[in-house]
Residue frames relative to the residue before (quaternion, step in Angstrom):
aa qw qx qy qz dx dy dz
M 1.0000 0.0000 0.0000 0.0000 0.00 0.00 0.00
R 0.4964 -0.6599 0.4823 0.2924 3.55 -1.06 0.74
D 0.5948 -0.6219 0.3593 0.3611 3.56 -0.90 0.67
D 0.6397 0.4991 -0.3821 0.4422 3.62 0.94 -0.52
L 0.6421 0.5207 -0.3339 0.4528 3.60 1.06 -0.52
K 0.5835 0.5560 -0.3263 0.4939 3.46 1.22 -0.74
K 0.6899 0.4757 -0.3133 0.4467 3.57 0.87 -0.88
K 0.5938 0.5441 -0.3757 0.4585 3.65 1.03 -0.66
I 0.6357 0.4825 -0.3136 0.5145 3.70 1.02 -0.62
S 0.7712 0.3888 -0.2651 0.4287 3.58 0.39 -1.16
R 0.5940 0.5504 -0.4012 0.4281 3.72 1.09 -0.31
N 0.7368 0.3761 -0.1890 0.5292 3.51 1.33 -0.49
I 0.2770 0.8235 -0.4746 0.1408 3.52 1.24 0.20
I 0.6414 0.5620 -0.3141 0.4173 3.63 1.01 -0.69
E 0.6799 0.4294 -0.2694 0.5299 3.53 1.03 -0.80
I 0.6131 0.5621 -0.3632 0.4197 3.59 0.96 -0.67
K 0.6728 0.5105 -0.2249 0.4860 3.51 0.98 -1.23
R 0.6829 0.5016 -0.2980 0.4397 3.57 0.95 -0.77
D 0.7772 0.3934 -0.1866 0.4543 3.47 0.87 -1.04
I 0.7486 0.4604 -0.2214 0.4226 3.70 0.90 -0.75
D 0.0274 -0.7358 0.6541 0.1733 3.50 -1.27 0.06
A 0.5323 -0.7130 0.3593 0.2813 3.41 -0.43 1.34
Q 0.4952 0.6590 -0.3829 0.4170 3.64 1.21 -0.65
E 0.6637 0.5426 -0.2725 0.4369 3.57 0.95 -1.06
L 0.7603 0.4594 -0.1693 0.4268 3.54 1.02 -0.94
T 0.5849 0.6728 -0.3532 0.2837 3.65 1.10 -0.69
D 0.6084 0.5662 -0.3347 0.4442 3.48 1.04 -0.61
F 0.6327 0.5130 -0.3331 0.4749 3.59 0.96 -0.71
F 0.6641 0.4647 -0.3153 0.4936 3.64 1.03 -0.70
I 0.6480 0.4811 -0.3863 0.4467 3.65 0.88 -0.57
A 0.6304 0.5700 -0.3151 0.4223 3.60 1.01 -0.85
E 0.6968 0.4401 -0.1991 0.5302 3.50 1.23 -0.89
E 0.3893 -0.7455 0.4527 0.2962 3.65 1.24 -0.08
V 0.4531 0.6320 -0.5252 0.3457 3.53 0.96 0.87
L 0.7840 0.1846 -0.2230 0.5491 3.69 1.04 -0.21
S 0.3636 -0.7269 0.5335 0.2341 3.44 -1.04 0.46
F 0.6483 -0.5226 0.3516 0.4277 3.60 -1.17 0.30
D 0.5964 0.5718 -0.3609 0.4326 3.52 1.06 -0.42
E 0.6538 0.4778 -0.3073 0.4998 3.41 1.03 -1.01
V 0.6426 0.4972 -0.3839 0.4387 3.69 0.80 -0.69
D 0.6362 0.5220 -0.3454 0.4511 3.58 0.99 -0.73
Q 0.6194 0.5516 -0.3353 0.4469 3.56 1.09 -0.62
I 0.6366 0.5255 -0.2813 0.4893 3.47 1.13 -0.78
N 0.7722 0.3653 -0.1993 0.4802 3.55 0.85 -0.92
S 0.6885 0.5090 -0.3279 0.3993 3.67 1.03 -0.18
Y 0.3506 0.7280 -0.5275 0.2624 3.61 1.06 0.41
N 0.1563 -0.7604 0.6227 0.0977 3.63 -0.96 0.68
P 0.4726 -0.3021 -0.8103 0.1697 1.57 -1.22 2.18
N 0.5465 -0.6396 0.4802 0.2483 3.57 -1.09 0.90
T 0.2252 0.7895 -0.5323 0.2067 3.55 0.43 1.17
K 0.6770 -0.4991 0.3705 0.3941 3.61 -1.22 0.37
E 0.6613 0.4863 -0.3205 0.4728 3.56 0.98 -0.94
N 0.6667 0.5063 -0.3214 0.4425 3.64 0.89 -0.73
R 0.6246 0.5356 -0.3258 0.4658 3.54 1.10 -0.82
N 0.6928 0.5016 -0.2698 0.4423 3.54 0.94 -1.10
N 0.5896 0.5674 -0.3281 0.4721 3.58 1.07 -0.71
A 0.6596 0.5086 -0.2726 0.4817 3.51 0.79 -1.15
F 0.7160 0.4811 -0.2679 0.4291 3.59 0.67 -1.12
L 0.6806 0.4639 -0.3012 0.4805 3.57 0.93 -0.86
R 0.5729 0.5476 -0.3861 0.4721 3.70 1.04 -0.53
I 0.6740 0.4675 -0.2903 0.4929 3.62 0.83 -0.99
L 0.6697 0.5365 -0.3289 0.3943 3.61 0.70 -1.08
L 0.7098 0.5092 -0.2652 0.4081 3.50 0.81 -0.99
K 0.6574 0.4801 -0.2917 0.5022 3.56 1.31 -0.23
K 0.5667 0.6116 -0.3720 0.4079 3.55 1.29 -0.04
D 0.6231 -0.5534 0.3965 0.3852 3.65 -1.09 0.09
D 0.7561 -0.4106 0.2553 0.4410 3.59 -1.23 0.16
K 0.5579 0.6125 -0.3868 0.4050 3.64 1.12 -0.65
A 0.6304 0.5631 -0.3392 0.4128 3.57 1.03 -0.74
F 0.5859 0.5345 -0.3505 0.4983 3.67 1.22 -0.65
D 0.6983 0.4479 -0.3121 0.4629 3.59 0.71 -0.74
V 0.6095 0.5039 -0.3659 0.4906 3.60 0.94 -0.65
F 0.6335 0.5600 -0.3363 0.4147 3.59 0.82 -0.96
T 0.7395 0.3862 -0.2832 0.4731 3.62 0.63 -1.09
G 0.6215 0.5398 -0.3637 0.4360 3.59 1.08 -0.55
A 0.6382 0.5253 -0.3240 0.4601 3.54 1.01 -0.76
L 0.6081 0.5375 -0.3598 0.4602 3.60 0.99 -0.89
R 0.6695 0.5100 -0.3030 0.4471 3.63 0.83 -0.85
Q 0.6230 0.5527 -0.3006 0.4648 3.60 1.21 -0.85
I 0.7749 0.3383 -0.2085 0.4915 3.59 0.96 -0.74
G 0.7160 -0.5035 0.2740 0.3983 3.57 1.16 0.38
F 0.6000 0.5855 -0.3273 0.4360 3.57 1.27 0.04
D 0.0793 0.8566 -0.5062 0.0607 3.51 0.84 0.97
H 0.5681 0.6252 -0.2995 0.4434 3.44 1.34 -0.81
L 0.6842 0.5055 -0.2317 0.4720 3.42 1.04 -0.99
A 0.6342 0.5286 -0.2741 0.4932 3.56 1.11 -0.85
D 0.6765 0.4851 -0.2838 0.4759 3.44 0.95 -0.88
L 0.6301 0.5459 -0.3408 0.4346 3.53 1.02 -0.85
I 0.6830 0.4810 -0.2794 0.4735 3.59 1.04 -0.96
L 0.6660 0.4984 -0.3184 0.4546 3.63 0.81 -0.88
N 0.7743 0.3787 -0.2183 0.4576 3.65 0.99 -0.70
T 0.4132 0.7074 -0.4611 0.3410 3.46 1.35 0.32
E 0.4203 -0.7075 0.5257 0.2156 3.59 -0.78 1.08
T 0.1497 -0.8109 0.5566 0.1009 3.71 -0.76 0.79
T 0.6901 0.4855 -0.3489 0.4078 3.60 1.07 -0.01
A 0.5921 0.5200 -0.3642 0.4963 3.60 1.27 -0.12
P 0.6460 -0.5293 0.4006 0.3768 3.45 -1.19 0.39
S 0.5114 -0.7064 0.4043 0.2757 3.57 -0.92 0.84
N 0.6144 0.5736 -0.3380 0.4233 3.51 1.33 -0.19
G 0.5778 -0.6592 0.3132 0.3654 3.42 1.36 0.14
K 0.5642 0.6012 -0.3538 0.4417 3.48 1.48 -0.15
C 0.2599 -0.7640 0.5607 0.1851 3.60 -0.92 0.70
I 0.2061 -0.7887 0.5713 0.0953 3.47 -0.83 0.99
L 0.2453 -0.7977 0.5493 0.0410 3.51 -0.78 1.23
F 0.1296 -0.7704 0.6205 0.0683 3.63 -0.62 1.09
L 0.0554 -0.7835 0.6182 0.0289 3.55 -0.90 0.99
E 0.3412 -0.7543 0.5199 0.2105 3.58 -0.95 0.80
C-alpha cells in the first residue's frame, strides 16, 4: 500500500479501532481476493479473542497489502454503515503534519 494511503488509515487509527470490529469486514476482503482464509483465521484466532485483538491483527495485515486493500476497506466501511468513517479516512490530509499544526515556509 502506498505511504499516503497508510497515513490516511494510521492518522485515524483511534476512530477506526473504536468503531469497527474486523469480523464484520473480512468477508468483503475474501470476496475481493485481498485476504485469504488463512489471514482471516489469523485475525480471528487471537486469544483472548477480543475486538481489540482482532482489529490490531486486521490492521497489521491490511497495511501490508496493495492499494486495492485501501479501496476495499473504505468500500466495506460504507457497506456496513460506517460512511462517516470512510469519509473521515478518505478526506484525511497526508501532506500536513499529523499534529494539526501548519508550518509556513517563507523565502
